[in-house]
C-alpha positions in Angstrom: 113.0 -117.0 -4.4 114.7 -113.6 -4.9 116.5 -111.9 -2.0 114.0 -109.0 -2.4 111.0 -111.3 -1.9 112.7 -113.1 1.0 113.4 -109.8 2.7 109.8 -108.6 2.2 108.4 -111.7 3.8 110.8 -111.4 6.7 109.7 -107.8 7.3 106.1 -108.8 7.0 106.5 -111.5 9.6 108.1 -109.1 12.0 105.3 -106.6 11.5 102.7 -109.2 12.3 104.7 -110.5 15.3 104.8 -106.9 16.7 101.0 -106.6 16.2 100.3 -109.8 18.0 102.7 -109.0 20.9 100.5 -106.0 21.7 97.5 -108.2 22.3 96.6 -109.4 25.8 96.2 -113.1 26.6 92.5 -112.4 27.1 92.1 -110.8 23.6 93.9 -113.8 22.0 91.7 -116.2 23.9 88.4 -114.4 22.9 89.4 -114.1 19.3 90.5 -117.7 19.1 87.2 -118.9 20.5 85.3 -116.8 18.0 87.3 -118.0 15.0 87.2 -121.7 16.1 83.4 -121.5 16.5 83.1 -120.3 12.9 84.8 -123.5 11.8 82.7 -125.6 14.2 79.5 -124.1 12.7 80.7 -124.7 9.1 79.2 -127.2 6.7 82.7 -128.4 5.7 83.5 -129.3 9.3 80.1 -130.9 10.0 80.6 -133.2 7.0 84.2 -134.0 7.7 85.1 -137.4 9.3 88.9 -137.0 9.1 90.4 -133.6 10.0 93.9 -132.2 10.4 94.4 -129.6 13.1 97.5 -127.8 14.0 98.4 -127.7 17.7 98.9 -124.1 18.7 101.7 -122.3 20.5 100.8 -121.0 23.9 100.8 -117.4 22.7 101.1 -115.3 19.5 98.7 -117.2 17.3 95.0 -118.4 17.2 94.5 -121.3 19.6 93.0 -124.6 18.5 92.1 -126.3 21.8 88.4 -126.0 21.3 88.6 -127.5 17.8 90.7 -130.5 18.9 88.5 -131.3 21.9 85.3 -130.9 19.8 86.5 -133.1 17.0 87.6 -135.8 19.4 84.3 -135.7 21.3 82.4 -135.9 18.0 84.4 -139.1 17.2 86.0 -137.5 14.1 89.5 -138.9 13.3 92.0 -136.2 14.3 95.4 -135.9 12.7 98.1 -133.5 14.0 101.5 -132.4 12.6 104.6 -134.4 13.4 108.0 -133.3 12.3 110.8 -135.8 11.7 114.3 -135.5 10.2 114.5 -135.6 6.4 116.4 -138.5 4.9 120.1 -137.8 4.9 120.0 -134.9 7.3 122.5 -135.0 10.2 122.2 -131.4 11.3 118.7 -131.7 12.7 117.6 -128.7 10.7 116.1 -130.7 7.8 112.5 -131.5 8.8 109.5 -132.8 7.0 105.9 -132.7 8.3 103.6 -135.7 8.6 100.0 -135.7 9.8 99.5 -138.5 12.4 96.5 -139.8 14.3 95.7 -138.4 17.7 93.6 -141.0 19.5 91.8 -139.4 22.4 91.3 -136.3 24.6 93.3 -138.0 27.3 96.2 -138.4 25.0 95.9 -134.8 23.9 96.0 -133.6 27.5 99.1 -135.7 28.1 101.1 -134.2 25.2 104.3 -132.5 26.2 105.3 -129.1 24.8 108.3 -128.8 22.4 110.8 -126.0 22.3 108.1 -123.6 21.0 105.6 -124.7 23.6 103.5 -126.6 21.1 102.0 -129.9 22.4 103.7 -132.6 20.4 103.5 -136.3 19.8 106.5 -138.2 21.2 108.7 -140.5 19.0 107.7 -143.5 21.2 105.0 -145.5 19.4 105.0 -143.4 16.2 105.3 -146.5 14.1 101.8 -147.6 15.2 100.0 -144.3 14.5 97.9 -144.0 11.4 99.4 -141.6 8.8 97.0 -139.3 6.9 98.8 -140.3 3.6 98.0 -144.0 4.3 99.7 -146.7 6.3 101.2 -146.1 9.7 104.1 -144.2 11.2 106.8 -142.6 9.0 109.2 -144.2 6.4 111.9 -146.1 8.2 114.5 -144.5 5.8 113.7 -141.1 7.2 111.2 -138.4 6.1 112.3 -138.1 2.5 109.9 -136.0 0.5 109.5 -138.7 -2.3 109.2 -141.7 0.1 106.9 -139.8 2.3 104.3 -139.3 -0.4 104.0 -143.0 -1.2 103.6 -144.7 2.1 100.6 -146.6 0.8 98.0 -146.6 -1.9 95.2 -145.6 0.4 92.9 -143.3 -1.5 90.9 -142.1 1.5 92.3 -139.2 3.4 91.7 -135.9 5.2 88.5 -134.0 4.5 89.5 -130.8 6.1 92.7 -129.2 7.4 92.9 -126.3 9.8 96.0 -124.4 8.6 98.0 -122.0 10.6 99.6 -118.9 9.2 101.4 -115.7 10.1 99.0 -113.7 7.8 96.2 -114.2 5.3 94.6 -112.0 2.6 91.1 -111.9 1.4 92.1 -113.6 -1.9 93.1 -116.6 0.3 96.9 -115.9 0.1 98.8 -117.3 3.1 102.1 -116.3 4.6 103.6 -119.2 6.7 106.3 -119.2 9.2 108.9 -119.7 6.5 109.7 -123.4 6.8 107.3 -124.5 4.1 106.0 -127.5 6.0 102.4 -127.2 5.0 103.1 -126.3 1.4 105.4 -129.3 0.9 102.9 -131.6 2.7 100.0 -130.5 0.5 102.1 -130.9 -2.6 103.0 -134.5 -1.6 99.5 -135.2 -0.4 97.8 -134.2 -3.7 100.5 -135.4 -6.0 99.2 -137.1 -9.1 95.6 -136.6 -8.1 95.6 -139.8 -6.0 94.0 -138.1 -3.0 91.3 -135.4 -3.1 92.5 -132.1 -1.9 91.1 -131.4 1.6 89.2 -128.3 2.3 91.8 -125.8 3.7 90.6 -123.3 6.3 93.0 -120.8 7.8 92.5 -119.8 11.4 93.7 -116.4 12.5 93.3 -113.3 14.6 91.9 -110.1 13.1 95.4 -108.5 13.2 96.7 -111.2 10.8 94.4 -110.3 7.9 96.1 -108.1 5.4 95.0 -106.0 2.3 95.3 -107.7 -1.0 98.8 -107.6 -2.5 100.8 -107.6 0.7 101.7 -111.3 0.6 104.1 -112.4 -2.1 103.0 -115.9 -3.3 105.4 -118.3 -5.1 104.4 -121.0 -7.5 104.7 -123.7 -4.8 102.7 -121.8 -2.2 99.1 -123.0 -1.4 96.1 -120.8 -1.0 93.4 -121.7 1.5 89.7 -122.1 0.7 88.5 -120.0 3.6 89.8 -118.1 6.6 88.1 -118.0 10.0 88.9 -114.7 11.7 88.8 -113.7 15.3 86.5 -110.8 14.6 83.7 -113.1 13.5 84.3 -112.9 9.7 84.7 -116.0 7.5 86.6 -115.0 4.4 86.1 -117.2 1.3 87.6 -117.4 -2.1 85.6 -115.6 -4.8 85.2 -117.1 -8.2 
């Protein structure tokens, strides 16, 4: 990525952060409920048996509590992000994302927040959790990108993933937080066509929807299939 593109993305993230900081907690809660309900009412969600849902920060982004609780109550299999150190990393900065099974509402309520305030699975018992890529836990050698994509030959997988983002466009472009966790996860997940691509739905507040052309997309960036917006709109890809 060029320095110019990197700087443009950094400036765009700051602009969105400033917009969101002006919203009250009540506004974020109301918009979050509206956007989540759009997903709950969708055909894709109704037909999904395995769903991936990001666990939201306490402020500054669309909340996912309603989705998580509904999915668990509906007996869907819920998978949530889990970050572990990449193989060979000693600095703690190299992280790779897995999607691991969350078993119950009680477990969800017991999750402790990480440094960003995000409810997070603990390392204890990770090896016994079902992995969305097949098998259980994470590779014992560390979360190496290559090893992580080949935990097992399980051809079944996620039907739908609720994807976070700093911003989205009506052409389904997505601006992430900059770490590339979801883009790399999806590339590994769909590698070689072994697993069917899940339906990707972005969840965001109205202030996070931008005019077309604002988000710079790289070859490795993934677009979503739809975006549920806090003002009641569902944006969809046009053919």
